[in-house]
PQR file of N, CA, C, O and H, with PARSE charges and radii, in Angstrom:
ATOM      1  N   UNK A   1      47.496  94.046 140.890 -0.4000 1.5000
ATOM      2  CA  UNK A   1      48.137  92.758 140.833 -0.0000 2.0000
ATOM      3  C   UNK A   1      48.534  92.346 142.250  0.5500 1.7000
ATOM      4  O   UNK A   1      49.163  93.112 142.980 -0.5500 1.4000
ATOM      5  N   UNK A   2      48.165  91.151 142.616 -0.4000 1.5000
ATOM      6  CA  UNK A   2      48.435  90.651 143.955 -0.0000 2.0000
ATOM      7  C   UNK A   2      49.814  89.988 144.010  0.5500 1.7000
ATOM      8  O   UNK A   2      50.321  89.480 143.010 -0.5500 1.4000
ATOM      9  H   UNK A   2      47.654  90.529 142.023  0.4000 1.0000
ATOM     10  N   UNK A   3      50.399  90.009 145.204 -0.4000 1.5000
ATOM     11  CA  UNK A   3      51.720  89.418 145.390 -0.0000 2.0000
ATOM     12  C   UNK A   3      51.677  87.904 145.175  0.5500 1.7000
ATOM     13  O   UNK A   3      52.641  87.324 144.674 -0.5500 1.4000
ATOM     14  H   UNK A   3      49.987  90.421 146.016  0.4000 1.0000
ATOM     15  N   UNK A   4      50.575  87.262 145.547 -0.4000 1.5000
ATOM     16  CA  UNK A   4      50.443  85.819 145.337 -0.0000 2.0000
ATOM     17  C   UNK A   4      50.516  85.473 143.857  0.5500 1.7000
ATOM     18  O   UNK A   4      51.147  84.491 143.468 -0.5500 1.4000
ATOM     19  H   UNK A   4      49.792  87.733 145.953  0.4000 1.0000
ATOM     20  N   UNK A   5      49.868  86.286 143.042 -0.4000 1.5000
ATOM     21  CA  UNK A   5      49.890  86.056 141.595 -0.0000 2.0000
ATOM     22  C   UNK A   5      51.308  86.180 141.056  0.5500 1.7000
ATOM     23  O   UNK A   5      51.733  85.389 140.214 -0.5500 1.4000
ATOM     24  H   UNK A   5      49.356  87.085 143.358  0.4000 1.0000
ATOM     25  N   UNK A   6      52.027  87.168 141.543 -0.4000 1.5000
ATOM     26  CA  UNK A   6      53.386  87.405 141.056 -0.0000 2.0000
ATOM     27  C   UNK A   6      54.316  86.284 141.501  0.5500 1.7000
ATOM     28  O   UNK A   6      55.162  85.836 140.727 -0.5500 1.4000
ATOM     29  H   UNK A   6      51.681  87.810 142.227  0.4000 1.0000
ATOM     30  N   UNK A   7      54.167  85.830 142.738 -0.4000 1.5000
ATOM     31  CA  UNK A   7      55.040  84.773 143.252 -0.0000 2.0000
ATOM     32  C   UNK A   7      54.838  83.455 142.517  0.5500 1.7000
ATOM     33  O   UNK A   7      55.750  82.631 142.460 -0.5500 1.4000
ATOM     34  H   UNK A   7      53.480  86.194 143.367  0.4000 1.0000
ATOM     35  N   UNK A   8      53.658  83.253 141.958 -0.4000 1.5000
ATOM     36  CA  UNK A   8      53.405  82.017 141.218 -0.0000 2.0000
ATOM     37  C   UNK A   8      53.997  82.065 139.809  0.5500 1.7000
ATOM     38  O   UNK A   8      54.045  81.040 139.130 -0.5500 1.4000
ATOM     39  H   UNK A   8      52.917  83.923 142.004  0.4000 1.0000
ATOM     40  N   UNK A   9      54.445  83.230 139.364 -0.4000 1.5000
ATOM     41  CA  UNK A   9      55.024  83.397 138.035 -0.0000 2.0000
ATOM     42  C   UNK A   9      56.496  83.002 138.042  0.5500 1.7000
ATOM     43  O   UNK A   9      57.152  83.029 139.083 -0.5500 1.4000
ATOM     44  H   UNK A   9      54.406  84.063 139.916  0.4000 1.0000
ATOM     45  N   UNK A  10      57.009  82.634 136.866 -0.4000 1.5000
ATOM     46  CA  UNK A  10      58.434  82.349 136.740 -0.0000 2.0000
ATOM     47  C   UNK A  10      59.192  83.669 136.553  0.5500 1.7000
ATOM     48  O   UNK A  10      58.587  84.723 136.353 -0.5500 1.4000
ATOM     49  H   UNK A  10      56.477  82.611 136.020  0.4000 1.0000
ATOM     50  N   UNK A  11      60.502  83.593 136.619 -0.4000 1.5000
ATOM     51  CA  UNK A  11      61.326  84.787 136.468 -0.0000 2.0000
ATOM     52  C   UNK A  11      61.144  85.388 135.074  0.5500 1.7000
ATOM     53  O   UNK A  11      61.069  86.609 134.933 -0.5500 1.4000
ATOM     54  H   UNK A  11      60.993  82.737 136.781  0.4000 1.0000
ATOM     55  N   UNK A  12      61.074  84.550 134.058 -0.4000 1.5000
ATOM     56  CA  UNK A  12      60.889  85.045 132.688 -0.0000 2.0000
ATOM     57  C   UNK A  12      59.540  85.740 132.527  0.5500 1.7000
ATOM     58  O   UNK A  12      59.446  86.771 131.860 -0.5500 1.4000
ATOM     59  H   UNK A  12      61.136  83.559 134.173  0.4000 1.0000
ATOM     60  N   UNK A  13      58.503  85.179 133.133 -0.4000 1.5000
ATOM     61  CA  UNK A  13      57.174  85.793 133.057 -0.0000 2.0000
ATOM     62  C   UNK A  13      57.166  87.154 133.755  0.5500 1.7000
ATOM     63  O   UNK A  13      56.548  88.104 133.273 -0.5500 1.4000
ATOM     64  H   UNK A  13      58.580  84.342 133.674  0.4000 1.0000
ATOM     65  N   UNK A  14      57.854  87.238 134.888 -0.4000 1.5000
ATOM     66  CA  UNK A  14      57.923  88.503 135.624 -0.0000 2.0000
ATOM     67  C   UNK A  14      58.642  89.557 134.792  0.5500 1.7000
ATOM     68  O   UNK A  14      58.205  90.706 134.725 -0.5500 1.4000
ATOM     69  H   UNK A  14      58.356  86.467 135.279  0.4000 1.0000
ATOM     70  N   UNK A  15      59.743  89.164 134.159 -0.4000 1.5000
ATOM     71  CA  UNK A  15      60.497  90.115 133.343 -0.0000 2.0000
ATOM     72  C   UNK A  15      59.677  90.603 132.153  0.5500 1.7000
ATOM     73  O   UNK A  15      59.739  91.782 131.805 -0.5500 1.4000
ATOM     74  H   UNK A  15      60.097  88.230 134.213  0.4000 1.0000
ATOM     75  N   UNK A  16      58.913  89.715 131.528 -0.4000 1.5000
ATOM     76  CA  UNK A  16      58.080  90.146 130.407 -0.0000 2.0000
ATOM     77  C   UNK A  16      56.946  91.054 130.877  0.5500 1.7000
ATOM     78  O   UNK A  16      56.571  91.998 130.182 -0.5500 1.4000
ATOM     79  H   UNK A  16      58.862  88.757 131.811  0.4000 1.0000
ATOM     80  N   UNK A  17      56.408  90.768 132.051 -0.4000 1.5000
ATOM     81  CA  UNK A  17      55.357  91.622 132.618 -0.0000 2.0000
ATOM     82  C   UNK A  17      55.918  93.000 132.956  0.5500 1.7000
ATOM     83  O   UNK A  17      55.227  94.006 132.792 -0.5500 1.4000
ATOM     84  H   UNK A  17      56.714  90.001 132.616  0.4000 1.0000
ATOM     85  N   UNK A  18      57.160  93.057 133.426 -0.4000 1.5000
ATOM     86  CA  UNK A  18      57.810  94.331 133.716 -0.0000 2.0000
ATOM     87  C   UNK A  18      57.936  95.178 132.456  0.5500 1.7000
ATOM     88  O   UNK A  18      57.661  96.377 132.477 -0.5500 1.4000
ATOM     89  H   UNK A  18      57.721  92.240 133.560  0.4000 1.0000
ATOM     90  N   UNK A  19      58.345  94.562 131.381 -0.4000 1.5000
ATOM     91  CA  UNK A  19      58.469  95.297 130.114 -0.0000 2.0000
ATOM     92  C   UNK A  19      57.113  95.832 129.690  0.5500 1.7000
ATOM     93  O   UNK A  19      56.990  96.977 129.255 -0.5500 1.4000
ATOM     94  H   UNK A  19      58.568  93.587 131.364  0.4000 1.0000
ATOM     95  N   UNK A  20      56.099  94.992 129.822 -0.4000 1.5000
ATOM     96  CA  UNK A  20      54.738  95.400 129.457 -0.0000 2.0000
ATOM     97  C   UNK A  20      54.266  96.590 130.304  0.5500 1.7000
ATOM     98  O   UNK A  20      53.674  97.533 129.779 -0.5500 1.4000
ATOM     99  H   UNK A  20      56.198  94.062 130.175  0.4000 1.0000
ATOM    100  N   UNK A  21      54.532  96.541 131.615 -0.4000 1.5000
ATOM    101  CA  UNK A  21      54.093  97.623 132.498 -0.0000 2.0000
ATOM    102  C   UNK A  21      54.880  98.910 132.272  0.5500 1.7000
ATOM    103  O   UNK A  21      54.326 100.001 132.410 -0.5500 1.4000
ATOM    104  H   UNK A  21      55.013  95.775 132.041  0.4000 1.0000
ATOM    105  N   UNK A  22      56.163  98.800 131.928 -0.4000 1.5000
ATOM    106  CA  UNK A  22      56.942  99.996 131.620 -0.0000 2.0000
ATOM    107  C   UNK A  22      56.388 100.695 130.374  0.5500 1.7000
ATOM    108  O   UNK A  22      56.310 101.922 130.318 -0.5500 1.4000
ATOM    109  H   UNK A  22      56.613  97.914 131.816  0.4000 1.0000
ATOM    110  N   UNK A  23      56.008  99.890 129.382 -0.4000 1.5000
ATOM    111  CA  UNK A  23      55.388 100.468 128.183 -0.0000 2.0000
ATOM    112  C   UNK A  23      54.060 101.133 128.519  0.5500 1.7000
ATOM    113  O   UNK A  23      53.750 102.221 128.034 -0.5500 1.4000
ATOM    114  H   UNK A  23      56.072  98.894 129.428  0.4000 1.0000
ATOM    115  N   UNK A  24      53.284 100.454 129.360 -0.4000 1.5000
ATOM    116  CA  UNK A  24      51.982 100.997 129.776 -0.0000 2.0000
ATOM    117  C   UNK A  24      52.161 102.319 130.515  0.5500 1.7000
ATOM    118  O   UNK A  24      51.414 103.270 130.282 -0.5500 1.4000
ATOM    119  H   UNK A  24      53.536  99.570 129.753  0.4000 1.0000
ATOM    120  N   UNK A  25      53.153 102.380 131.408 -0.4000 1.5000
ATOM    121  CA  UNK A  25      53.418 103.598 132.169 -0.0000 2.0000
ATOM    122  C   UNK A  25      53.840 104.728 131.234  0.5500 1.7000
ATOM    123  O   UNK A  25      53.412 105.870 131.404 -0.5500 1.4000
ATOM    124  H   UNK A  25      53.760 101.608 131.597  0.4000 1.0000
ATOM    125  N   UNK A  26      54.666 104.416 130.264 -0.4000 1.5000
ATOM    126  CA  UNK A  26      55.104 105.417 129.292 -0.0000 2.0000
ATOM    127  C   UNK A  26      53.903 106.004 128.548  0.5500 1.7000
ATOM    128  O   UNK A  26      53.795 107.220 128.394 -0.5500 1.4000
ATOM    129  H   UNK A  26      55.014 103.489 130.126  0.4000 1.0000
ATOM    130  N   UNK A  27      53.014 105.142 128.093 -0.4000 1.5000
ATOM    131  CA  UNK A  27      51.824 105.594 127.372 -0.0000 2.0000
ATOM    132  C   UNK A  27      50.917 106.436 128.271  0.5500 1.7000
ATOM    133  O   UNK A  27      50.342 107.432 127.833 -0.5500 1.4000
ATOM    134  H   UNK A  27      53.102 104.153 128.218  0.4000 1.0000
ATOM    135  N   UNK A  28      50.799 106.022 129.532 -0.4000 1.5000
ATOM    136  CA  UNK A  28      49.970 106.782 130.475 -0.0000 2.0000
ATOM    137  C   UNK A  28      50.548 108.169 130.723  0.5500 1.7000
ATOM    138  O   UNK A  28      49.799 109.140 130.825 -0.5500 1.4000
ATOM    139  H   UNK A  28      51.266 105.213 129.889  0.4000 1.0000
ATOM    140  N   UNK A  29      51.863 108.274 130.821 -0.4000 1.5000
ATOM    141  CA  UNK A  29      52.493 109.580 131.033 -0.0000 2.0000
ATOM    142  C   UNK A  29      52.286 110.496 129.835  0.5500 1.7000
ATOM    143  O   UNK A  29      52.079 111.700 129.987 -0.5500 1.4000
ATOM    144  H   UNK A  29      52.472 107.485 130.739  0.4000 1.0000
ATOM    145  N   UNK A  30      52.345 109.914 128.651 -0.4000 1.5000
ATOM    146  CA  UNK A  30      52.090 110.718 127.449 -0.0000 2.0000
ATOM    147  C   UNK A  30      50.655 111.208 127.437  0.5500 1.7000
ATOM    148  O   UNK A  30      50.394 112.374 127.141 -0.5500 1.4000
ATOM    149  H   UNK A  30      52.513 108.936 128.528  0.4000 1.0000
ATOM    150  N   UNK A  31      49.722 110.318 127.759 -0.4000 1.5000
ATOM    151  CA  UNK A  31      48.314 110.716 127.809 -0.0000 2.0000
ATOM    152  C   UNK A  31      48.086 111.817 128.829  0.5500 1.7000
ATOM    153  O   UNK A  31      47.283 112.724 128.608 -0.5500 1.4000
ATOM    154  H   UNK A  31      49.934 109.370 128.000  0.4000 1.0000
ATOM    155  N   UNK A  32      48.796 111.733 129.949 -0.4000 1.5000
ATOM    156  CA  UNK A  32      48.660 112.755 130.991 -0.0000 2.0000
ATOM    157  C   UNK A  32      49.166 114.098 130.480  0.5500 1.7000
ATOM    158  O   UNK A  32      48.531 115.129 130.702 -0.5500 1.4000
ATOM    159  H   UNK A  32      49.448 110.996 130.128  0.4000 1.0000
ATOM    160  N   UNK A  33      50.306 114.088 129.797 -0.4000 1.5000
ATOM    161  CA  UNK A  33      50.875 115.352 129.316 -0.0000 2.0000
ATOM    162  C   UNK A  33      50.013 115.981 128.226  0.5500 1.7000
ATOM    163  O   UNK A  33      49.946 117.205 128.113 -0.5500 1.4000
ATOM    164  H   UNK A  33      50.822 113.251 129.617  0.4000 1.0000
ATOM    165  N   UNK A  34      49.360 115.153 127.430 -0.4000 1.5000
ATOM    166  CA  UNK A  34      48.478 115.668 126.384 -0.0000 2.0000
ATOM    167  C   UNK A  34      47.166 116.166 126.979  0.5500 1.7000
ATOM    168  O   UNK A  34      46.512 117.049 126.425 -0.5500 1.4000
ATOM    169  H   UNK A  34      49.415 114.159 127.521  0.4000 1.0000
ATOM    170  N   UNK A  35      46.798 115.591 128.106 -0.4000 1.5000
ATOM    171  CA  UNK A  35      45.559 115.988 128.759 -0.0000 2.0000
ATOM    172  C   UNK A  35      44.405 115.038 128.475  0.5500 1.7000
ATOM    173  O   UNK A  35      43.251 115.368 128.746 -0.5500 1.4000
ATOM    174  H   UNK A  35      47.330 114.874 128.557  0.4000 1.0000
ATOM    175  N   UNK A  36      44.701 113.870 127.936 -0.4000 1.5000
ATOM    176  CA  UNK A  36      43.661 112.903 127.624 -0.0000 2.0000
ATOM    177  C   UNK A  36      43.293 112.032 128.812  0.5500 1.7000
ATOM    178  O   UNK A  36      42.224 111.421 128.815 -0.5500 1.4000
ATOM    179  H   UNK A  36      45.639 113.602 127.715  0.4000 1.0000
ATOM    180  N   UNK A  37      44.149 111.961 129.817 -0.4000 1.5000
ATOM    181  CA  UNK A  37      43.904 111.064 130.941 -0.0000 2.0000
ATOM    182  C   UNK A  37      43.061 111.763 131.997  0.5500 1.7000
ATOM    183  O   UNK A  37      43.423 112.827 132.500 -0.5500 1.4000
ATOM    184  H   UNK A  37      45.017 112.458 129.815  0.4000 1.0000
ATOM    185  N   UNK A  38      41.927 111.143 132.324 -0.4000 1.5000
ATOM    186  CA  UNK A  38      41.041 111.717 133.329 -0.0000 2.0000
ATOM    187  C   UNK A  38      41.374 111.203 134.720  0.5500 1.7000
ATOM    188  O   UNK A  38      41.251 111.933 135.703 -0.5500 1.4000
ATOM    189  H   UNK A  38      41.633 110.279 131.915  0.4000 1.0000
ATOM    190  N   UNK A  39      41.798 109.942 134.802 -0.4000 1.5000
ATOM    191  CA  UNK A  39      42.054 109.319 136.094 -0.0000 2.0000
ATOM    192  C   UNK A  39      43.561 109.139 136.290  0.5500 1.7000
ATOM    193  O   UNK A  39      44.166 108.254 135.686 -0.5500 1.4000
ATOM    194  H   UNK A  39      41.898 109.349 134.003  0.4000 1.0000
ATOM    195  N   UNK A  40      44.155 109.966 137.123 -0.4000 1.5000
ATOM    196  CA  UNK A  40      45.598 109.906 137.361 -0.0000 2.0000
ATOM    197  C   UNK A  40      45.982 108.777 138.307  0.5500 1.7000
ATOM    198  O   UNK A  40      47.163 108.460 138.448 -0.5500 1.4000
ATOM    199  H   UNK A  40      43.664 110.685 137.614  0.4000 1.0000
ATOM    200  N   UNK A  41      45.000 108.174 138.951 -0.4000 1.5000
ATOM    201  CA  UNK A  41      45.254 107.076 139.881 -0.0000 2.0000
ATOM    202  C   UNK A  41      45.851 105.865 139.163  0.5500 1.7000
ATOM    203  O   UNK A  41      46.580 105.084 139.774 -0.5500 1.4000
ATOM    204  H   UNK A  41      44.041 108.432 138.836  0.4000 1.0000
ATOM    205  N   UNK A  42      45.551 105.706 137.889 -0.4000 1.5000
ATOM    206  CA  UNK A  42      46.061 104.545 137.154 -0.0000 2.0000
ATOM    207  C   UNK A  42      47.585 104.579 137.034  0.5500 1.7000
ATOM    208  O   UNK A  42      48.228 103.530 137.013 -0.5500 1.4000
ATOM    209  H   UNK A  42      44.959 106.341 137.393  0.4000 1.0000
ATOM    210  N   UNK A  43      48.160 105.770 136.955 -0.4000 1.5000
ATOM    211  CA  UNK A  43      49.624 105.884 136.906 -0.0000 2.0000
ATOM    212  C   UNK A  43      50.221 105.381 138.211  0.5500 1.7000
ATOM    213  O   UNK A  43      51.209 104.646 138.206 -0.5500 1.4000
ATOM    214  H   UNK A  43      47.637 106.623 136.972  0.4000 1.0000
ATOM    215  N   UNK A  44      49.628 105.772 139.316 -0.4000 1.5000
ATOM    216  CA  UNK A  44      50.113 105.344 140.623 -0.0000 2.0000
ATOM    217  C   UNK A  44      50.020 103.831 140.767  0.5500 1.7000
ATOM    218  O   UNK A  44      50.942 103.198 141.281 -0.5500 1.4000
ATOM    219  H   UNK A  44      48.826 106.369 139.320  0.4000 1.0000
ATOM    220  N   UNK A  45      48.914 103.249 140.316 -0.4000 1.5000
ATOM    221  CA  UNK A  45      48.740 101.798 140.402 -0.0000 2.0000
ATOM    222  C   UNK A  45      49.776 101.066 139.548  0.5500 1.7000
ATOM    223  O   UNK A  45      50.307 100.033 139.956 -0.5500 1.4000
ATOM    224  H   UNK A  45      48.165 103.763 139.899  0.4000 1.0000
ATOM    225  N   UNK A  46      50.056 101.599 138.377 -0.4000 1.5000
ATOM    226  CA  UNK A  46      51.049 100.979 137.499 -0.0000 2.0000
ATOM    227  C   UNK A  46      52.432 101.032 138.134  0.5500 1.7000
ATOM    228  O   UNK A  46      53.184 100.059 138.070 -0.5500 1.4000
ATOM    229  H   UNK A  46      49.624 102.438 138.045  0.4000 1.0000
ATOM    230  N   UNK A  47      52.770 102.159 138.745 -0.4000 1.5000
ATOM    231  CA  UNK A  47      54.069 102.275 139.424 -0.0000 2.0000
ATOM    232  C   UNK A  47      54.172 101.290 140.583  0.5500 1.7000
ATOM    233  O   UNK A  47      55.226 100.692 140.803 -0.5500 1.4000
ATOM    234  H   UNK A  47      52.159 102.949 138.797  0.4000 1.0000
ATOM    235  N   UNK A  48      53.084 101.122 141.321 -0.4000 1.5000
ATOM    236  CA  UNK A  48      53.094 100.176 142.441 -0.0000 2.0000
ATOM    237  C   UNK A  48      53.242  98.742 141.952  0.5500 1.7000
ATOM    238  O   UNK A  48      53.939  97.941 142.574 -0.5500 1.4000
ATOM    239  H   UNK A  48      52.228 101.608 141.142  0.4000 1.0000
ATOM    240  N   UNK A  49      52.592  98.416 140.843 -0.4000 1.5000
ATOM    241  CA  UNK A  49      52.720  97.079 140.278 -0.0000 2.0000
ATOM    242  C   UNK A  49      54.153  96.812 139.832  0.5500 1.7000
ATOM    243  O   UNK A  49      54.673  95.714 140.028 -0.5500 1.4000
ATOM    244  H   UNK A  49      52.026  99.067 140.337  0.4000 1.0000
ATOM    245  N   UNK A  50      54.786  97.812 139.235 -0.4000 1.5000
ATOM    246  CA  UNK A  50      56.182  97.673 138.823 -0.0000 2.0000
ATOM    247  C   UNK A  50      57.070  97.431 140.043  0.5500 1.7000
ATOM    248  O   UNK A  50      57.966  96.587 140.006 -0.5500 1.4000
ATOM    249  H   UNK A  50      54.363  98.705 139.076  0.4000 1.0000
ATOM    250  N   UNK A  51      56.822  98.165 141.110 -0.4000 1.5000
ATOM    251  CA  UNK A  51      57.615  98.007 142.336 -0.0000 2.0000
ATOM    252  C   UNK A  51      57.428  96.606 142.926  0.5500 1.7000
ATOM    253  O   UNK A  51      58.396  95.989 143.372 -0.5500 1.4000
ATOM    254  H   UNK A  51      56.094  98.850 141.140  0.4000 1.0000
ATOM    255  N   UNK A  52      56.196  96.105 142.931 -0.4000 1.5000
ATOM    256  CA  UNK A  52      55.943  94.756 143.442 -0.0000 2.0000
ATOM    257  C   UNK A  52      56.692  93.718 142.618  0.5500 1.7000
ATOM    258  O   UNK A  52      57.317  92.805 143.159 -0.5500 1.4000
ATOM    259  H   UNK A  52      55.411  96.607 142.568  0.4000 1.0000
ATOM    260  N   UNK A  53      56.618  93.875 141.297 -0.4000 1.5000
ATOM    261  CA  UNK A  53      57.300  92.926 140.422 -0.0000 2.0000
ATOM    262  C   UNK A  53      58.808  92.940 140.656  0.5500 1.7000
ATOM    263  O   UNK A  53      59.437  91.885 140.727 -0.5500 1.4000
ATOM    264  H   UNK A  53      56.110  94.616 140.857  0.4000 1.0000
ATOM    265  N   UNK A  54      59.383  94.127 140.775 -0.4000 1.5000
ATOM    266  CA  UNK A  54      60.830  94.228 140.997 -0.0000 2.0000
ATOM    267  C   UNK A  54      61.235  93.624 142.334  0.5500 1.7000
ATOM    268  O   UNK A  54      62.266  92.960 142.431 -0.5500 1.4000
ATOM    269  H   UNK A  54      58.872  94.984 140.718  0.4000 1.0000
ATOM    270  N   UNK A  55      60.434  93.851 143.356 -0.4000 1.5000
ATOM    271  CA  UNK A  55      60.738  93.311 144.678 -0.0000 2.0000
ATOM    272  C   UNK A  55      60.726  91.786 144.666  0.5500 1.7000
ATOM    273  O   UNK A  55      61.651  91.148 145.169 -0.5500 1.4000
ATOM    274  H   UNK A  55      59.596  94.391 143.277  0.4000 1.0000
ATOM    275  N   UNK A  56      59.689  91.213 144.098 -0.4000 1.5000
ATOM    276  CA  UNK A  56      59.574  89.754 144.079 -0.0000 2.0000
ATOM    277  C   UNK A  56      60.609  89.138 143.143  0.5500 1.7000
ATOM    278  O   UNK A  56      61.106  88.043 143.406 -0.5500 1.4000
ATOM    279  H   UNK A  56      58.938  91.731 143.690  0.4000 1.0000
ATOM    280  N   UNK A  57      60.937  89.828 142.060 -0.4000 1.5000
ATOM    281  CA  UNK A  57      61.982  89.353 141.161 -0.0000 2.0000
ATOM    282  C   UNK A  57      63.325  89.289 141.886  0.5500 1.7000
ATOM    283  O   UNK A  57      64.077  88.327 141.726 -0.5500 1.4000
ATOM    284  H   UNK A  57      60.533  90.718 141.846  0.4000 1.0000
ATOM    285  N   UNK A  58      63.621  90.300 142.672 -0.4000 1.5000
ATOM    286  CA  UNK A  58      64.855  90.313 143.453 -0.0000 2.0000
ATOM    287  C   UNK A  58      64.868  89.173 144.469  0.5500 1.7000
ATOM    288  O   UNK A  58      65.893  88.518 144.659 -0.5500 1.4000
ATOM    289  H   UNK A  58      63.010  91.082 142.802  0.4000 1.0000
ATOM    290  N   UNK A  59      63.732  88.938 145.120 -0.4000 1.5000
ATOM    291  CA  UNK A  59      63.627  87.837 146.081 -0.0000 2.0000
ATOM    292  C   UNK A  59      63.889  86.499 145.400  0.5500 1.7000
ATOM    293  O   UNK A  59      64.647  85.673 145.908 -0.5500 1.4000
ATOM    294  H   UNK A  59      62.900  89.471 144.966  0.4000 1.0000
ATOM    295  N   UNK A  60      63.258  86.290 144.247 -0.4000 1.5000
ATOM    296  CA  UNK A  60      63.424  85.019 143.540 -0.0000 2.0000
ATOM    297  C   UNK A  60      64.867  84.817 143.101  0.5500 1.7000
ATOM    298  O   UNK A  60      65.404  83.715 143.213 -0.5500 1.4000
ATOM    299  H   UNK A  60      62.642  86.960 143.834  0.4000 1.0000
ATOM    300  N   UNK A  61      65.491  85.868 142.607 -0.4000 1.5000
ATOM    301  CA  UNK A  61      66.879  85.742 142.165 -0.0000 2.0000
ATOM    302  C   UNK A  61      67.810  85.442 143.339  0.5500 1.7000
ATOM    303  O   UNK A  61      68.723  84.627 143.212 -0.5500 1.4000
ATOM    304  H   UNK A  61      65.055  86.763 142.517  0.4000 1.0000
ATOM    305  N   UNK A  62      67.585  86.091 144.475 -0.4000 1.5000
ATOM    306  CA  UNK A  62      68.448  85.834 145.629 -0.0000 2.0000
ATOM    307  C   UNK A  62      68.219  84.422 146.169  0.5500 1.7000
ATOM    308  O   UNK A  62      69.165  83.780 146.626 -0.5500 1.4000
ATOM    309  H   UNK A  62      66.843  86.753 144.579  0.4000 1.0000
ATOM    310  N   UNK A  63      66.987  83.934 146.123 -0.4000 1.5000
ATOM    311  CA  UNK A  63      66.711  82.562 146.554 -0.0000 2.0000
ATOM    312  C   UNK A  63      67.392  81.555 145.641  0.5500 1.7000
ATOM    313  O   UNK A  63      67.908  80.541 146.112 -0.5500 1.4000
ATOM    314  H   UNK A  63      66.219  84.456 145.751  0.4000 1.0000
ATOM    315  N   UNK A  64      67.400  81.822 144.339 -0.4000 1.5000
ATOM    316  CA  UNK A  64      68.072  80.925 143.399 -0.0000 2.0000
ATOM    317  C   UNK A  64      69.569  80.889 143.658  0.5500 1.7000
ATOM    318  O   UNK A  64      70.189  79.829 143.571 -0.5500 1.4000
ATOM    319  H   UNK A  64      66.981  82.645 143.956  0.4000 1.0000
ATOM    320  N   UNK A  65      70.156  82.038 143.977 -0.4000 1.5000
ATOM    321  CA  UNK A  65      71.593  82.090 144.275 -0.0000 2.0000
ATOM    322  C   UNK A  65      71.901  81.333 145.558  0.5500 1.7000
ATOM    323  O   UNK A  65      72.902  80.619 145.629 -0.5500 1.4000
ATOM    324  H   UNK A  65      69.653  82.900 144.048  0.4000 1.0000
ATOM    325  N   UNK A  66      71.060  81.479 146.563 -0.4000 1.5000
ATOM    326  CA  UNK A  66      71.270  80.776 147.829 -0.0000 2.0000
ATOM    327  C   UNK A  66      71.171  79.274 147.634  0.5500 1.7000
ATOM    328  O   UNK A  66      71.960  78.520 148.203 -0.5500 1.4000
ATOM    329  H   UNK A  66      70.247  82.058 146.505  0.4000 1.0000
ATOM    330  N   UNK A  67      70.211  78.834 146.838 -0.4000 1.5000
ATOM    331  CA  UNK A  67      70.061  77.407 146.583 -0.0000 2.0000
ATOM    332  C   UNK A  67      71.259  76.873 145.805  0.5500 1.7000
ATOM    333  O   UNK A  67      71.698  75.746 146.034 -0.5500 1.4000
ATOM    334  H   UNK A  67      69.570  79.446 146.376  0.4000 1.0000
ATOM    335  N   UNK A  68      71.787  77.673 144.891 -0.4000 1.5000
ATOM    336  CA  UNK A  68      72.966  77.277 144.139 -0.0000 2.0000
ATOM    337  C   UNK A  68      74.185  77.134 145.030  0.5500 1.7000
ATOM    338  O   UNK A  68      74.996  76.228 144.839 -0.5500 1.4000
ATOM    339  H   UNK A  68      71.431  78.589 144.704  0.4000 1.0000
ATOM    340  N   UNK A  69      74.315  78.008 145.987 -0.4000 1.5000
ATOM    341  CA  UNK A  69      75.444  77.938 146.925 -0.0000 2.0000
ATOM    342  C   UNK A  69      75.329  76.720 147.829  0.5500 1.7000
ATOM    343  O   UNK A  69      76.334  76.080 148.138 -0.5500 1.4000
ATOM    344  H   UNK A  69      73.656  78.744 146.143  0.4000 1.0000
ATOM    345  N   UNK A  70      74.116  76.393 148.255 -0.4000 1.5000
ATOM    346  CA  UNK A  70      73.918  75.216 149.115 -0.0000 2.0000
ATOM    347  C   UNK A  70      74.284  73.938 148.365  0.5500 1.7000
ATOM    348  O   UNK A  70      74.865  73.021 148.946 -0.5500 1.4000
ATOM    349  H   UNK A  70      73.300  76.913 148.004  0.4000 1.0000
ATOM    350  N   UNK A  71      73.946  73.876 147.075 -0.4000 1.5000
ATOM    351  CA  UNK A  71      74.263  72.696 146.284 -0.0000 2.0000
ATOM    352  C   UNK A  71      75.762  72.562 146.105  0.5500 1.7000
ATOM    353  O   UNK A  71      76.284  71.447 146.088 -0.5500 1.4000
ATOM    354  H   UNK A  71      73.475  74.620 146.604  0.4000 1.0000
ATOM    355  N   UNK A  72      76.473  73.689 145.971 -0.4000 1.5000
ATOM    356  CA  UNK A  72      77.921  73.643 145.803 -0.0000 2.0000
ATOM    357  C   UNK A  72      78.610  73.154 147.069  0.5500 1.7000
ATOM    358  O   UNK A  72      79.622  72.456 146.993 -0.5500 1.4000
ATOM    359  H   UNK A  72      76.049  74.595 145.985  0.4000 1.0000
ATOM    360  N   UNK A  73      78.074  73.513 148.232 -0.4000 1.5000
ATOM    361  CA  UNK A  73      78.674  73.099 149.501 -0.0000 2.0000
ATOM    362  C   UNK A  73      78.522  71.605 149.724  0.5500 1.7000
ATOM    363  O   UNK A  73      79.391  70.965 150.317 -0.5500 1.4000
ATOM    364  H   UNK A  73      77.253  74.080 148.293  0.4000 1.0000
ATOM    365  N   UNK A  74      77.415  71.054 149.247 -0.4000 1.5000
ATOM    366  CA  UNK A  74      77.168  69.619 149.458 -0.0000 2.0000
ATOM    367  C   UNK A  74      77.965  68.857 148.477  0.5500 1.7000
ATOM    368  O   UNK A  74      77.917  67.627 148.464 -0.5500 1.4000
ATOM    369  H   UNK A  74      76.709  71.574 148.766  0.4000 1.0000
TER
END
């Protein structure tokens, strides 16, 4: 998942995608423990996608707070 794609999403879309990826990661970990997963790289990619989503979500939330403060000052 590219950062441009994530930045074009709304906060609600990002949060729903986070829930989806957490479920996916959980399932991948179970598959790994059972021994069904051949490619362990997918777990790493899922973790990186979660980190990207969390980072951009934090940026968007802080930008919304800053914009709210600017409106209050005016």
